[in-house]
C-alpha positions in Angstrom: 53.0 -28.7 -32.4 54.2 -28.0 -35.9 50.9 -28.3 -37.8 47.3 -27.3 -37.3 46.2 -30.9 -38.0 48.2 -32.2 -35.0 46.8 -29.4 -32.8 43.3 -30.7 -33.6 44.2 -34.3 -32.7 45.9 -33.3 -29.5 43.1 -31.0 -28.5 40.6 -33.9 -28.9 42.9 -36.1 -26.8 43.4 -33.6 -24.0 39.7 -32.7 -23.9 38.7 -36.4 -23.9 40.7 -37.3 -20.8 40.2 -34.0 -19.1 36.5 -34.6 -19.1 36.9 -38.3 -18.3 39.0 -37.4 -15.3 36.4 -34.9 -14.1 33.6 -37.6 -14.5 31.9 -35.7 -17.3 31.4 -38.8 -19.4 29.1 -37.1 -21.9 31.7 -34.5 -22.9 34.5 -37.1 -22.9 32.6 -39.3 -25.4 31.9 -36.2 -27.6 35.6 -35.5 -27.9 36.7 -39.2 -28.3 37.8 -39.9 -31.8 38.7 -43.6 -31.8 39.8 -43.7 -35.5 42.2 -40.7 -35.2 43.5 -41.8 -31.8 44.3 -45.3 -33.0 46.0 -44.0 -36.2 48.1 -41.5 -34.3 49.1 -43.8 -31.4 48.8 -47.4 -32.8 50.7 -48.8 -29.8 47.8 -47.7 -27.6 45.0 -49.0 -29.8 43.9 -51.6 -27.3 43.7 -49.1 -24.5 41.6 -46.7 -26.6 39.3 -49.5 -27.6 38.7 -50.4 -23.9 38.0 -46.7 -23.0 35.5 -46.3 -25.8 33.6 -49.4 -24.6 33.5 -47.9 -21.1 32.4 -44.4 -22.2 29.6 -45.8 -24.4 28.2 -47.7 -21.4 28.6 -44.8 -19.1 26.5 -42.7 -21.5 24.0 -45.4 -22.6 20.4 -45.5 -21.6 17.9 -48.2 -22.6 14.2 -47.9 -23.0 12.3 -49.4 -20.1 10.5 -52.5 -21.4 7.6 -51.8 -19.0 7.3 -48.1 -19.7 8.0 -46.9 -23.3 8.3 -43.2 -22.2 11.1 -43.9 -19.7 14.7 -44.6 -20.2 16.9 -46.5 -17.7 20.7 -46.7 -17.3 22.6 -49.5 -18.8 22.7 -52.4 -16.3 26.5 -52.1 -15.9 26.7 -48.3 -15.8 27.0 -48.1 -12.0 29.9 -50.6 -12.0 31.8 -48.6 -14.6 31.2 -45.4 -12.6 32.7 -47.1 -9.6 35.6 -48.3 -11.6 36.2 -44.9 -13.0 36.3 -43.3 -9.5 38.7 -46.0 -8.3 41.0 -45.2 -11.2 40.6 -41.5 -10.5 41.8 -42.2 -6.9 44.8 -44.2 -8.2 45.8 -41.3 -10.4 45.7 -38.8 -7.5 47.8 -41.3 -5.5 50.5 -41.4 -8.2 50.5 -37.6 -8.0 51.1 -37.8 -4.2 47.7 -36.0 -3.7 46.7 -38.4 -1.0 43.9 -36.3 0.5 42.3 -36.2 -2.9 42.9 -39.9 -3.4 41.4 -40.9 0.0 38.3 -38.7 -0.7 37.7 -40.6 -3.9 38.2 -43.9 -2.2 35.7 -42.9 0.4 33.1 -42.2 -2.3 34.0 -45.5 -4.0 33.5 -47.5 -0.7 30.2 -45.7 -0.1 29.1 -46.4 -3.7 29.8 -50.1 -3.4 27.3 -50.4 -0.5 24.7 -48.2 -2.3 24.9 -50.3 -5.5 24.5 -53.6 -3.6 21.6 -52.3 -1.6 19.8 -51.0 -4.7 20.6 -53.8 -7.1 20.0 -56.8 -4.8 17.5 -55.5 -2.2 15.8 -52.6 -3.9 16.8 -50.3 -1.1 17.7 -46.7 -1.8 20.0 -45.6 1.0 19.1 -41.9 0.4 15.5 -42.7 1.2 15.1 -46.0 3.0 11.7 -47.6 2.8 11.0 -49.3 6.1 8.3 -51.5 4.6 10.9 -53.1 2.3 13.2 -53.8 5.3 10.3 -55.5 7.1 10.0 -57.9 4.2 13.5 -59.1 5.0 12.6 -59.9 8.6 15.0 -57.5 10.3 14.9 -57.1 14.0 12.3 -54.7 15.4 14.8 -52.8 17.6 17.0 -52.2 14.5 14.0 -51.0 12.5 12.9 -48.7 15.4 16.4 -47.3 15.5 16.2 -46.4 11.8 12.7 -45.0 12.3 14.0 -42.7 15.0 16.6 -41.3 12.6 13.9 -40.1 10.2 14.4 -36.5 9.1 11.6 -34.4 10.7 11.6 -31.9 7.9 11.7 -34.2 4.8 10.3 -37.3 6.5 12.9 -39.6 5.0 15.6 -41.9 6.3 19.1 -41.4 4.9 22.0 -43.7 5.6 25.7 -42.7 5.5 28.6 -45.0 4.7 28.8 -46.8 8.0 25.1 -47.3 8.3 24.9 -48.7 4.8 27.3 -51.5 5.7 25.6 -52.1 9.0 22.4 -52.6 7.1 24.1 -55.0 4.7 25.4 -56.9 7.8 21.8 -57.0 9.1 20.7 -58.5 5.7 23.4 -61.2 6.1 25.1 -59.9 2.9 28.7 -60.8 2.1 29.7 -57.2 2.0 28.2 -56.7 5.4 30.2 -59.6 6.7 33.3 -58.1 5.1 32.7 -54.9 6.9 32.2 -56.6 10.2 35.4 -58.6 9.8 37.4 -55.4 9.0 35.4 -53.0 11.1 38.2 -51.6 13.2 40.5 -51.1 10.3 37.7 -49.4 8.2 36.6 -47.1 11.0 40.3 -46.1 11.6 40.7 -45.3 7.9 37.5 -43.3 7.8 38.7 -41.4 10.8 41.8 -40.4 8.8 39.5 -39.3 5.9 37.2 -37.3 8.3 40.2 -35.5 9.8 41.6 -34.6 6.4 41.9 -31.0 5.3 39.6 -31.9 2.4 36.9 -33.3 4.7 36.3 -32.0 8.2 39.7 -31.5 9.8 43.2 -30.0 9.5 45.3 -33.1 9.0 46.8 -34.6 5.9 46.5 -38.2 4.7 49.6 -40.2 4.1 50.6 -42.6 1.4 50.1 -45.4 4.0 46.6 -44.2 4.7 45.8 -44.3 0.9 47.4 -47.7 0.3 45.6 -49.3 3.2 42.2 -47.8 2.2 42.8 -48.8 -1.5 43.3 -52.4 -0.5 40.0 -52.4 1.4 38.1 -50.8 -1.4 39.4 -53.1 -4.1 38.5 -56.2 -2.0 35.0 -54.8 -1.5 34.7 -54.0 -5.2 35.5 -57.6 -6.1 32.8 -58.8 -3.7 30.3 -56.5 -5.3 31.0 -57.8 -8.8 33.3 -60.6 -9.9 34.0 -58.6 -13.2 35.2 -55.5 -11.4 38.8 -56.1 -12.6 37.6 -55.8 -16.2 35.6 -52.6 -15.4 38.7 -51.1 -13.8 40.9 -52.1 -16.7 38.5 -50.5 -19.3 38.3 -47.2 -17.4 42.1 -46.9 -16.9 43.7 -44.2 -18.9 46.4 -45.0 -21.5 50.0 -44.5 -20.5 51.9 -42.4 -23.1 55.6 -42.9 -23.4 
């Protein structure tokens, strides 16, 4: 870079997307200079505008109308977080880092279920309240099974990815139905992830594993929120020529 002025601009750009890529949305927003970015790369102005919308929501908290001392996340924040992780996975896939990509898809698929359970049913899958489940009239034997999984040390019930979707199926949720319809394929994909060198095994995920899992995750994301395509578009990084 020939001038110090350009060094400052490029430094802001690199830091913005370095932190964005590492899901540090606060630092990404601190480095994001929309005016300078649009002036330097006018052909990418629309992309920068979309990204600043996403980063503002990812960092925004609103005051709770019922409790003036408490702040709550923007109502769309979780969807933008999910979209950001999905895009993160796509970038790893383009770099042929398929184990990284599949690991991020796994977290995305898990997050989809967690968001639905919390937003629609007020169920926190990291600490399930049996009393809430009873209100939905779930079968006694299923509730007993969950009760038996209660952690003896911390006295809480935590659900993993598969159990999240089984619970959604018990609740007759469309995401639970989607899981049931694709159960064999999903379990097979998760087996690939669990056997990955970046999870619990010694194997390596292939491009085919990644593409198959990506298709499942994108379909589930669309079921979670009809606007997911927009959230994914607004968290996608600009392509520099």
